[in-house]
C-alpha positions as CSV (number, residue, x, y, z in Angstrom):
1,M,-8.4,-40.9,6.9
2,T,-8.4,-39.3,3.5
3,N,-10.9,-37.6,1.2
4,G,-10.7,-40.2,-1.5
5,N,-7.8,-38.8,-3.5
6,G,-5.2,-39.6,-0.8
7,T,-5.1,-36.2,1.0
8,P,-6.4,-35.6,4.4
9,P,-9.7,-33.5,4.4
10,E,-8.0,-30.7,6.4
11,A,-5.3,-30.3,3.7
12,A,-8.0,-29.7,1.0
13,Q,-9.3,-26.7,3.0
14,A,-5.9,-25.0,3.7
15,P,-6.2,-21.2,3.3
16,Q,-4.4,-19.8,0.2
17,L,-3.3,-16.4,-0.8
18,N,-1.9,-16.2,-4.3
19,V,-0.5,-13.1,-6.1
20,L,-1.8,-13.3,-9.7
21,A,-0.4,-9.9,-10.9
22,Q,1.4,-6.8,-9.7
23,Y,1.5,-3.5,-11.6
24,T,2.0,0.3,-11.4
25,K,-1.5,1.9,-11.9
26,D,-0.2,5.5,-11.6
27,L,3.2,7.1,-11.0
28,S,3.9,10.8,-10.9
29,F,7.2,12.5,-9.9
30,E,7.6,16.3,-9.8
31,N,10.7,18.3,-9.3
32,P,9.1,21.8,-9.8
33,N,12.0,24.0,-8.6
34,A,14.9,22.3,-10.5
35,P,17.7,23.0,-10.9
36,G,17.7,25.1,-7.7
37,S,16.2,22.3,-5.7
38,L,19.2,20.1,-6.6
39,Q,21.7,22.5,-5.0
40,P,23.1,21.6,-1.5
41,Q,20.6,22.7,1.1
42,S,21.4,24.2,4.5
43,Q,18.8,22.1,6.3
44,Q,17.2,18.7,5.9
45,P,13.9,18.8,4.0
46,Q,10.6,18.1,5.7
47,I,9.3,14.9,4.2
48,N,5.6,14.1,4.5
49,I,4.3,10.7,3.4
50,Q,0.7,9.4,3.3
51,I,-0.2,5.8,2.7
52,N,-3.6,4.4,1.9
53,V,-5.0,1.0,1.0
54,G,-8.0,0.3,-1.2
55,A,-9.5,-2.9,-2.5
56,N,-12.0,-4.0,-5.1
57,N,-13.7,-7.4,-5.5
58,L,-13.0,-8.7,-9.0
59,S,-14.8,-12.0,-8.2
60,E,-15.7,-14.1,-5.2
61,Q,-12.1,-15.2,-4.7
62,E,-10.1,-12.4,-6.5
63,F,-9.3,-9.0,-5.2
64,E,-7.5,-6.0,-6.6
65,V,-5.6,-4.2,-3.8
66,T,-4.1,-0.8,-4.4
67,L,-1.4,0.7,-2.2
68,S,-1.4,4.5,-2.7
69,V,1.7,6.4,-1.5
70,E,2.0,10.2,-1.7
71,G,5.0,12.2,-0.6
72,K,6.4,15.6,-0.6
73,A,9.8,17.0,0.4
74,E,10.0,20.7,1.3
75,T,12.7,23.0,2.6
76,A,12.3,26.7,3.4
77,G,8.7,26.6,2.1
78,K,9.7,25.4,-1.3
79,V,8.8,22.0,-2.7
80,M,11.9,20.0,-3.6
81,F,10.0,17.1,-5.0
82,S,6.7,15.3,-4.8
83,F,5.4,12.0,-5.9
84,E,2.3,9.8,-6.1
85,L,2.3,6.1,-6.7
86,A,-0.6,3.7,-7.0
87,Y,0.8,0.2,-7.0
88,A,-1.7,-2.7,-7.2
89,G,-1.9,-6.4,-7.2
90,V,-4.5,-9.0,-8.0
91,F,-4.8,-11.7,-5.3
92,R,-6.7,-14.9,-5.2
93,I,-7.8,-15.9,-1.7
94,V,-9.5,-19.2,-1.1
95,N,-10.5,-21.2,2.0
96,V,-10.4,-18.2,4.3
97,P,-13.3,-17.7,6.8
98,K,-15.5,-14.7,5.8
99,E,-14.7,-12.8,9.1
100,N,-10.9,-13.0,8.3
101,L,-11.2,-12.0,4.7
102,H,-11.3,-8.2,5.1
103,P,-8.3,-8.0,7.5
104,L,-6.3,-10.4,5.2
105,V,-7.1,-8.2,2.1
106,M,-6.3,-4.9,3.9
107,I,-3.2,-6.0,5.9
108,E,-1.4,-9.0,4.2
109,C,-1.9,-8.0,0.6
110,P,-0.5,-4.4,1.0
111,R,2.3,-5.9,3.1
112,L,3.3,-8.1,0.1
113,L,3.1,-5.0,-2.3
114,F,5.0,-2.6,-0.1
115,P,8.6,-3.7,-0.9
116,F,8.0,-3.2,-4.6
117,A,6.3,0.2,-4.1
118,R,9.2,1.2,-1.9
119,E,11.7,0.4,-4.7
120,I,9.7,2.3,-7.3
121,I,9.6,5.4,-5.1
122,A,13.4,5.1,-4.3
123,T,14.2,4.8,-7.9
124,A,11.9,7.7,-9.0
125,V,13.4,10.0,-6.4
126,R,17.0,9.0,-7.3
127,D,16.2,9.5,-11.0
128,G,14.8,13.0,-10.1
129,G,18.3,14.0,-8.9
130,F,18.0,13.3,-5.2
131,P,19.3,10.6,-2.9
132,P,17.0,7.6,-3.0
133,L,14.1,7.9,-0.5
134,M,13.9,4.7,1.5
135,L,10.5,4.5,3.1
136,D,10.4,3.1,6.6
137,P,8.5,-0.2,7.0
138,V,4.7,0.3,7.4
139,D,2.6,-1.1,10.3
140,F,-0.3,-2.3,8.1
141,V,-2.1,-3.7,11.2
142,G,-2.0,-0.3,12.9
143,L,-3.1,1.4,9.7
144,Y,-6.0,-1.1,9.4
145,R,-7.1,-0.5,13.0
146,Q,-6.8,3.3,12.6
147,N,-9.0,3.1,9.4
148,M,-11.6,0.8,11.1
149,E,-11.8,3.2,14.1
150,R,-12.3,6.2,11.8
151,Q,-15.1,4.3,10.0
152,M,-16.7,3.4,13.3
153,A,-16.6,7.0,14.5
154,A,-18.0,8.2,11.1
155,Q,-20.9,5.7,11.4
156,G,-21.5,6.8,15.0
157,Q,-21.7,10.4,13.9
158,A,-24.0,9.5,11.0
159,G,-26.3,7.7,13.4
160,Q,-26.5,10.8,15.6
161,A,-27.4,13.1,12.7
């Protein structure tokens, strides 16, 4: 059975996720204590990384997803380097049930952006005079669940107020 143009009806409704564009929205790298921070250090720096995901509807089927990564390396109470990156993509999503749309936008889209953001950060840190910082893979499912739990708790507290 076909839908008149030779394709089965279920094929016409296949979910699609397309990357329309990827771009750096904001990039900042600071090396505030250079050249002293570039000298050999007696201890490994403490590195703190924060990752957030945001999304905007551009149209019914198009979404801008922004992966924000902030990091700081400190040793002996001094900042060696810090960075902020907002890396975004525009995605077209069609034939996805409404209940699956939010997790798809907030999990799969940043998962597609992450390798590019990771490379930008590694290059910026290397160009700042340090060994490239290779970020560990991110569990975007866990990050999504954590954010949803935080939102549910905030809504619960707002309801009690």
